[in-house]
C-alpha beads as a LAMMPS data file, in Angstrom:
LAMMPS data file: protein, C-alpha beads

114 atoms
113 bonds

1 atom types
1 bond types

-500.0 500.0 xlo xhi
-500.0 500.0 ylo yhi
-500.0 500.0 zlo zhi

Masses

1 110.0

Atoms # bond

1 1 1 -311.586 -103.678 -377.054
2 1 1 -312.576 -100.091 -376.430
3 1 1 -315.195 -98.776 -378.755
4 1 1 -315.364 -95.508 -380.409
5 1 1 -317.413 -92.616 -378.793
6 1 1 -318.764 -89.404 -380.130
7 1 1 -317.222 -86.151 -378.725
8 1 1 -319.703 -84.162 -376.684
9 1 1 -318.369 -80.859 -377.950
10 1 1 -317.409 -81.416 -381.633
11 1 1 -319.356 -84.576 -382.403
12 1 1 -316.450 -86.343 -384.075
13 1 1 -315.735 -89.928 -383.292
14 1 1 -312.790 -90.756 -380.967
15 1 1 -311.293 -93.661 -379.080
16 1 1 -311.252 -92.932 -375.366
17 1 1 -307.984 -93.207 -373.432
18 1 1 -307.617 -96.693 -372.046
19 1 1 -307.136 -95.296 -368.620
20 1 1 -310.251 -93.125 -368.815
21 1 1 -312.916 -95.327 -370.626
22 1 1 -315.539 -92.872 -369.581
23 1 1 -313.944 -90.015 -371.436
24 1 1 -316.592 -87.930 -373.220
25 1 1 -314.442 -85.370 -374.884
26 1 1 -311.970 -85.961 -377.675
27 1 1 -308.297 -84.886 -377.153
28 1 1 -308.321 -81.987 -379.633
29 1 1 -306.937 -78.799 -378.157
30 1 1 -310.184 -76.887 -378.832
31 1 1 -312.408 -79.461 -377.352
32 1 1 -310.197 -79.848 -374.221
33 1 1 -310.257 -76.060 -373.847
34 1 1 -314.063 -75.957 -374.025
35 1 1 -314.189 -78.824 -371.506
36 1 1 -311.960 -76.887 -369.032
37 1 1 -314.079 -73.719 -369.441
38 1 1 -317.309 -75.722 -368.636
39 1 1 -315.628 -77.434 -365.633
40 1 1 -314.251 -74.126 -364.318
41 1 1 -317.691 -72.334 -364.652
42 1 1 -319.478 -75.240 -362.923
43 1 1 -316.821 -75.152 -360.071
44 1 1 -317.314 -71.297 -359.667
45 1 1 -321.121 -71.705 -359.463
46 1 1 -320.685 -74.334 -356.629
47 1 1 -318.116 -72.096 -354.958
48 1 1 -319.193 -68.523 -355.418
49 1 1 -317.402 -66.993 -352.615
50 1 1 -314.099 -68.908 -352.842
51 1 1 -312.107 -65.896 -354.113
52 1 1 -313.868 -63.328 -351.884
53 1 1 -313.445 -64.876 -348.500
54 1 1 -310.848 -62.458 -347.235
55 1 1 -312.800 -59.384 -348.113
56 1 1 -315.945 -60.864 -346.496
57 1 1 -314.238 -61.609 -343.232
58 1 1 -311.861 -58.782 -342.827
59 1 1 -312.726 -55.101 -343.658
60 1 1 -309.138 -54.037 -343.440
61 1 1 -307.966 -56.655 -346.002
62 1 1 -308.252 -54.295 -348.956
63 1 1 -306.430 -51.571 -347.174
64 1 1 -303.639 -53.977 -346.398
65 1 1 -303.307 -55.033 -350.045
66 1 1 -303.243 -51.404 -351.164
67 1 1 -300.508 -50.537 -348.681
68 1 1 -298.480 -53.529 -349.642
69 1 1 -298.730 -52.510 -353.293
70 1 1 -297.757 -48.967 -352.509
71 1 1 -294.672 -50.157 -350.570
72 1 1 -293.621 -52.445 -353.312
73 1 1 -293.829 -49.481 -355.790
74 1 1 -291.741 -47.301 -353.493
75 1 1 -289.058 -49.939 -353.302
76 1 1 -289.136 -50.606 -357.051
77 1 1 -289.508 -47.023 -358.513
78 1 1 -287.883 -47.692 -361.819
79 1 1 -289.673 -50.958 -362.555
80 1 1 -292.815 -49.350 -363.997
81 1 1 -290.805 -46.890 -366.089
82 1 1 -288.584 -49.718 -367.537
83 1 1 -291.527 -52.060 -368.106
84 1 1 -293.454 -49.412 -370.031
85 1 1 -290.351 -48.593 -372.142
86 1 1 -289.936 -52.211 -372.894
87 1 1 -293.551 -52.641 -373.877
88 1 1 -294.197 -49.119 -375.201
89 1 1 -296.580 -50.042 -378.125
90 1 1 -298.548 -52.445 -375.998
91 1 1 -298.945 -49.936 -373.258
92 1 1 -299.921 -47.154 -375.814
93 1 1 -302.484 -49.391 -377.332
94 1 1 -303.896 -50.310 -373.947
95 1 1 -304.054 -46.707 -372.713
96 1 1 -305.722 -45.580 -375.984
97 1 1 -308.309 -48.302 -375.847
98 1 1 -308.867 -47.596 -372.034
99 1 1 -309.362 -43.878 -372.557
100 1 1 -311.758 -44.473 -375.377
101 1 1 -313.940 -46.739 -373.283
102 1 1 -313.645 -44.223 -370.442
103 1 1 -314.695 -41.307 -372.636
104 1 1 -317.519 -43.355 -374.052
105 1 1 -318.861 -44.224 -370.557
106 1 1 -318.465 -40.666 -369.434
107 1 1 -320.379 -39.353 -372.488
108 1 1 -323.166 -41.949 -371.931
109 1 1 -323.469 -40.872 -368.269
110 1 1 -323.639 -37.176 -369.284
111 1 1 -326.349 -37.935 -371.794
112 1 1 -328.362 -39.877 -369.220
113 1 1 -328.088 -37.067 -366.689
114 1 1 -329.254 -34.450 -369.337

Bonds

1 1 1 2
2 1 2 3
3 1 3 4
4 1 4 5
5 1 5 6
6 1 6 7
7 1 7 8
8 1 8 9
9 1 9 10
10 1 10 11
11 1 11 12
12 1 12 13
13 1 13 14
14 1 14 15
15 1 15 16
16 1 16 17
17 1 17 18
18 1 18 19
19 1 19 20
20 1 20 21
21 1 21 22
22 1 22 23
23 1 23 24
24 1 24 25
25 1 25 26
26 1 26 27
27 1 27 28
28 1 28 29
29 1 29 30
30 1 30 31
31 1 31 32
32 1 32 33
33 1 33 34
34 1 34 35
35 1 35 36
36 1 36 37
37 1 37 38
38 1 38 39
39 1 39 40
40 1 40 41
41 1 41 42
42 1 42 43
43 1 43 44
44 1 44 45
45 1 45 46
46 1 46 47
47 1 47 48
48 1 48 49
49 1 49 50
50 1 50 51
51 1 51 52
52 1 52 53
53 1 53 54
54 1 54 55
55 1 55 56
56 1 56 57
57 1 57 58
58 1 58 59
59 1 59 60
60 1 60 61
61 1 61 62
62 1 62 63
63 1 63 64
64 1 64 65
65 1 65 66
66 1 66 67
67 1 67 68
68 1 68 69
69 1 69 70
70 1 70 71
71 1 71 72
72 1 72 73
73 1 73 74
74 1 74 75
75 1 75 76
76 1 76 77
77 1 77 78
78 1 78 79
79 1 79 80
80 1 80 81
81 1 81 82
82 1 82 83
83 1 83 84
84 1 84 85
85 1 85 86
86 1 86 87
87 1 87 88
88 1 88 89
89 1 89 90
90 1 90 91
91 1 91 92
92 1 92 93
93 1 93 94
94 1 94 95
95 1 95 96
96 1 96 97
97 1 97 98
98 1 98 99
99 1 99 100
100 1 100 101
101 1 101 102
102 1 102 103
103 1 103 104
104 1 104 105
105 1 105 106
106 1 106 107
107 1 107 108
108 1 108 109
109 1 109 110
110 1 110 111
111 1 111 112
112 1 112 113
113 1 113 114
């Protein structure tokens, strides 16, 4: 019979899955989410350049991405307009917060230069 274990994250007792007897985290959603975050951060530490390999090898890669994005926008001119209309309040909130941060940073830079 499988015995109870204590969850590494929340400390609550749980019975591990019969197919995963070495399970250390209970099956609650929050604990599984925390487990995934820990696993992902560990993986990223082991593979720091995984998402940057293209830029490191090819200097024209960023330019290619930029051009592809511009071409897509030319072909789909109305998309951005329609999307912003459909998500107007969300876009307004985003832009308001973005500009507040921008102005705050700009003000900090001006104060440092003075």
